[in-house]
C-alpha positions as CSV (number, residue, x, y, z in Angstrom):
1,X,0.0,0.0,0.0
2,X,1.6,3.3,-1.2
3,X,-0.8,5.6,0.7
4,X,-1.2,5.7,4.5
5,X,-4.0,7.5,6.4
6,X,-2.9,10.3,8.7
7,X,-4.0,8.3,11.8
8,X,-4.0,4.6,12.5
9,X,-7.8,4.4,12.8
10,X,-8.9,7.2,10.4
11,X,-7.6,9.8,8.0
12,X,-9.4,13.0,9.3
13,X,-7.0,15.8,9.9
14,X,-9.7,18.3,10.8
15,X,-13.5,18.7,10.9
16,X,-15.6,21.9,11.2
17,X,-19.2,22.8,11.6
18,X,-20.2,26.3,10.7
19,X,-23.5,28.2,11.2
20,X,-23.7,31.3,9.0
21,X,-26.3,34.0,9.4
22,X,-28.3,35.9,6.8
23,X,-27.1,39.2,8.3
24,X,-24.6,40.3,11.0
25,X,-25.6,40.2,14.7
26,X,-26.0,43.6,16.4
27,X,-23.4,44.4,19.0
28,X,-25.9,43.8,21.8
29,X,-27.0,40.3,20.6
30,X,-23.4,39.4,19.7
31,X,-22.2,40.1,23.2
32,X,-25.0,38.0,24.6
33,X,-24.0,35.1,22.3
34,X,-20.3,35.5,23.3
35,X,-21.2,35.4,27.0
36,X,-23.2,32.2,26.6
37,X,-20.6,30.7,24.4
38,X,-17.9,31.4,26.9
39,X,-19.9,29.6,29.6
40,X,-20.4,26.6,27.3
41,X,-16.8,26.5,26.1
42,X,-15.5,26.5,29.7
43,X,-17.8,23.6,30.6
44,X,-16.6,21.7,27.5
45,X,-12.9,22.1,28.3
46,X,-12.0,25.1,26.1
47,X,-10.4,27.4,28.7
48,X,-8.4,29.8,26.5
49,X,-9.7,32.9,24.8
50,X,-8.5,35.2,22.0
51,X,-10.0,37.8,19.8
52,X,-9.8,38.8,16.1
53,X,-10.1,42.4,14.8
54,X,-11.2,43.5,11.3
55,X,-12.3,46.7,9.7
56,X,-11.6,50.1,11.2
57,X,-13.1,52.9,13.3
58,X,-13.3,56.4,11.8
59,X,-13.1,59.4,14.1
60,X,-15.0,62.4,12.9
61,X,-13.5,65.8,13.9
62,X,-10.4,67.9,13.5
63,X,-7.3,66.1,12.4
64,X,-4.8,65.6,15.3
65,X,-5.2,66.7,18.9
66,X,-3.7,69.5,21.0
67,X,-0.5,71.0,19.8
68,X,2.4,68.6,19.9
69,X,0.2,65.5,20.0
70,X,-0.1,63.1,17.1
71,X,-3.5,61.8,15.9
72,X,-4.4,58.4,17.3
73,X,-4.2,55.6,14.7
74,X,-7.4,54.0,13.4
75,X,-8.8,51.3,15.8
76,X,-9.6,47.9,14.4
77,X,-13.0,46.5,15.5
78,X,-13.2,43.3,17.5
79,X,-15.7,41.1,15.6
80,X,-14.7,37.5,16.5
81,X,-14.1,35.8,19.9
82,X,-12.4,32.4,20.0
83,X,-12.4,29.9,22.8
84,X,-10.0,27.0,22.5
85,X,-7.9,24.3,24.0
86,X,-4.3,23.5,22.9
87,X,-2.4,20.3,22.4
88,X,1.4,19.8,21.9
89,X,2.7,18.4,18.7
90,X,4.7,15.2,19.4
91,X,7.7,16.1,17.2
92,X,8.2,19.7,17.9
93,X,6.4,20.0,21.3
94,X,4.8,23.2,20.0
95,X,1.3,24.0,21.0
96,X,-1.6,24.3,18.5
97,X,-5.4,24.9,18.9
98,X,-6.9,21.4,19.0
99,X,-10.5,22.6,19.4
100,X,-11.9,26.0,18.7
101,X,-15.3,27.7,19.1
102,X,-15.3,30.9,17.1
103,X,-18.2,33.4,17.6
104,X,-18.4,36.1,15.0
105,X,-21.1,38.6,14.1
106,X,-21.8,36.6,10.9
107,X,-21.2,33.1,12.1
108,X,-20.5,30.5,14.8
109,X,-17.9,27.9,14.0
110,X,-16.7,24.8,15.8
111,X,-13.4,23.4,14.5
112,X,-11.4,20.4,15.8
113,X,-8.0,18.9,14.9
114,X,-8.6,16.1,17.4
115,X,-11.5,14.3,15.7
116,X,-12.1,10.7,17.0
117,X,-15.6,9.7,15.9
118,X,-18.9,11.3,14.9
119,X,-20.7,10.7,18.2
120,X,-18.1,12.7,20.1
121,X,-18.1,15.5,17.6
122,X,-21.9,15.7,17.5
123,X,-22.0,15.8,21.3
124,X,-19.7,18.8,21.3
125,X,-21.9,20.5,18.7
126,X,-24.9,20.1,21.0
127,X,-23.1,21.3,24.1
128,X,-21.3,24.3,22.5
129,X,-23.8,25.6,20.0
130,X,-27.3,25.0,21.1
131,X,-27.7,27.9,23.6
132,X,-25.6,30.5,21.8
133,X,-27.4,29.8,18.5
134,X,-30.8,30.1,20.3
135,X,-29.9,33.6,21.3
136,X,-28.7,34.5,17.8
137,X,-31.9,33.2,16.2
138,X,-33.9,35.7,18.3
139,X,-32.6,38.4,15.9
140,X,-31.4,36.8,12.6
141,X,-32.2,34.1,10.2
142,X,-29.9,31.2,9.1
143,X,-28.2,31.5,5.8
144,X,-26.5,28.1,5.8
145,X,-25.1,25.2,7.8
146,X,-21.7,23.8,6.6
147,X,-20.0,20.6,7.6
148,X,-16.5,20.1,6.3
149,X,-13.9,17.3,6.7
150,X,-10.3,17.3,5.6
151,X,-8.8,13.8,5.2
152,X,-5.0,13.4,4.6
153,X,-3.0,10.5,3.2
154,X,0.8,10.3,3.1
155,X,2.7,8.5,0.3
156,X,5.1,5.8,1.5
157,X,8.6,5.8,0.0
158,X,7.9,2.8,-2.3
159,X,6.8,3.4,-5.8
160,X,5.5,6.4,-7.7
161,X,3.1,8.8,-6.0
162,X,0.1,7.9,-8.2
163,X,-3.4,8.7,-7.0
164,X,-4.7,5.5,-8.7
165,X,-3.9,3.4,-5.6
166,X,-5.8,5.8,-3.3
167,X,-8.8,7.2,-5.3
168,X,-11.6,5.4,-7.0
169,X,-11.2,5.2,-10.8
170,X,-14.3,6.2,-12.7
171,X,-15.7,8.5,-10.0
172,X,-17.5,11.4,-11.6
173,X,-16.4,13.6,-8.8
174,X,-12.7,13.3,-9.8
175,X,-10.9,14.7,-12.8
176,X,-9.7,11.8,-14.9
177,X,-6.2,13.1,-15.5
178,X,-5.2,12.8,-11.8
179,X,-4.9,9.0,-11.8
180,X,-1.8,8.9,-14.0
181,X,-0.2,12.2,-13.0
182,X,3.0,12.1,-10.9
183,X,3.2,15.9,-10.7
184,X,1.1,18.0,-8.3
185,X,-2.6,18.4,-9.1
186,X,-5.9,19.9,-8.0
187,X,-9.4,18.3,-8.7
188,X,-12.2,20.6,-7.4
189,X,-15.9,20.0,-8.1
190,X,-19.3,20.7,-6.6
191,X,-23.0,20.4,-7.3
192,X,-26.4,21.2,-5.7
193,X,-29.0,18.7,-4.7
194,X,-32.2,18.4,-2.6
195,X,-31.6,17.9,1.1
196,X,-33.8,17.2,4.1
197,X,-35.0,20.2,6.1
198,X,-33.3,22.7,3.9
199,X,-34.0,24.6,0.7
200,X,-30.9,23.5,-1.2
201,X,-27.9,21.3,-0.4
202,X,-24.4,22.0,-1.8
203,X,-21.8,19.1,-2.1
204,X,-18.1,19.9,-2.6
205,X,-15.1,17.6,-3.2
206,X,-11.6,19.1,-3.4
207,X,-8.7,16.8,-3.9
208,X,-5.2,18.3,-3.8
209,X,-1.7,16.8,-4.1
210,X,1.0,18.7,-2.2
211,X,4.7,18.4,-1.4
212,X,5.9,18.2,2.2
213,X,9.2,17.9,3.9
214,X,9.5,15.7,7.0
215,X,12.8,15.3,8.8
216,X,14.5,16.9,5.8
217,X,13.0,14.3,3.5
218,X,10.6,15.4,0.7
219,X,7.4,13.6,0.4
220,X,3.8,13.8,-1.0
221,X,0.4,14.1,0.6
222,X,-3.0,14.0,-0.9
223,X,-5.8,15.9,1.0
224,X,-9.5,15.3,0.4
225,X,-11.9,18.1,1.5
226,X,-15.5,17.0,1.5
227,X,-18.2,19.5,2.4
228,X,-22.0,19.4,2.7
229,X,-23.7,22.8,3.0
230,X,-27.4,23.2,3.7
231,X,-28.7,26.5,2.4
232,X,-31.8,28.3,3.6
233,X,-34.0,30.9,1.9
234,X,-36.1,32.3,4.8
235,X,-39.4,34.1,4.1
236,X,-39.0,37.3,6.0
237,X,-42.8,37.6,6.4
238,X,-43.0,34.4,8.4
239,X,-42.0,34.0,12.0
240,X,-38.8,32.3,12.9
241,X,-40.0,28.8,13.7
242,X,-36.8,26.9,13.4
243,X,-35.1,26.5,16.8
244,X,-31.4,26.0,17.5
245,X,-31.8,22.3,18.4
246,X,-33.6,21.6,15.1
247,X,-30.9,23.4,13.2
248,X,-28.0,21.6,14.8
249,X,-29.8,18.2,14.2
250,X,-29.3,18.9,10.5
251,X,-25.6,18.1,10.9
252,X,-26.5,14.4,11.5
253,X,-27.9,14.0,7.9
254,X,-25.0,16.2,6.6
255,X,-22.5,13.8,8.2
256,X,-24.2,10.8,6.6
257,X,-24.1,12.4,3.2
258,X,-20.5,13.5,3.6
259,X,-19.5,10.0,4.5
260,X,-21.3,8.7,1.3
261,X,-19.5,11.2,-0.8
262,X,-16.0,10.5,0.7
263,X,-16.7,6.8,0.3
264,X,-17.4,7.3,-3.4
265,X,-14.0,8.8,-4.2
266,X,-11.7,6.5,-2.4
267,X,-10.8,2.9,-3.3
268,X,-12.2,-0.1,-1.5
269,X,-8.8,-0.9,0.0
270,X,-8.5,2.6,1.5
271,X,-12.1,2.5,2.7
272,X,-11.3,-0.7,4.6
273,X,-8.2,0.8,6.2
274,X,-10.1,3.9,7.5
275,X,-12.9,1.8,8.9
276,X,-15.6,2.6,6.3
277,X,-15.9,-1.1,5.2
278,X,-16.0,-3.6,8.1
């Protein structure tokens, strides 16, 4: 076997669930969501906090201040708060965010680089997102829900780094040229379909070959990004009837569909190695 999954039991490098709003939250609602998110993050073992700034604040009035004082520089606006826990890399002993809850004015995102199984991931979604999302839905509509996985496979030193031993020949979600190409490549595609409890479902599959250097030795990896995105087109004349628990439950069917898509682009041998075939 010339391709090895990132982990012994599975190939998932990262997974994320995003909730995007149809319009930005007001400052008041956003601060309420952040407070609730901080409480939920602490209970879920995400003790650290950071903030991100974007945009800028304009001051209206005379340029500069009293004689001899320089004008204050424009201030960036804080619009995203992140709660996270860190793990240390085995090789370098450097710390990296293993789990992150990001609360912005336009979205709430849970991201993990410590994925083990769907049941644990789904449990974190329920614990972290249900109450903060409930507050947000008092003021805004959902635009979409997005579930995204990134699977990584490393090429072993033996033989040419051909994708034909990893990917499923004949899959209509893969560009035909990648199976015989030893050079780097990208194969990106997507399509819309009907989905349960949403107005439209987007499916995306991005396959990328990249060079890496480990211990001063060059190598090759192939990453497979599969995404399922449920889009909503709310009728502004209707009351908001969709609660946060119902919205988050959508991720269950999105996970099932994502697994189907991923299974359709990898070979049977790889599917067995990552536990998709008993």
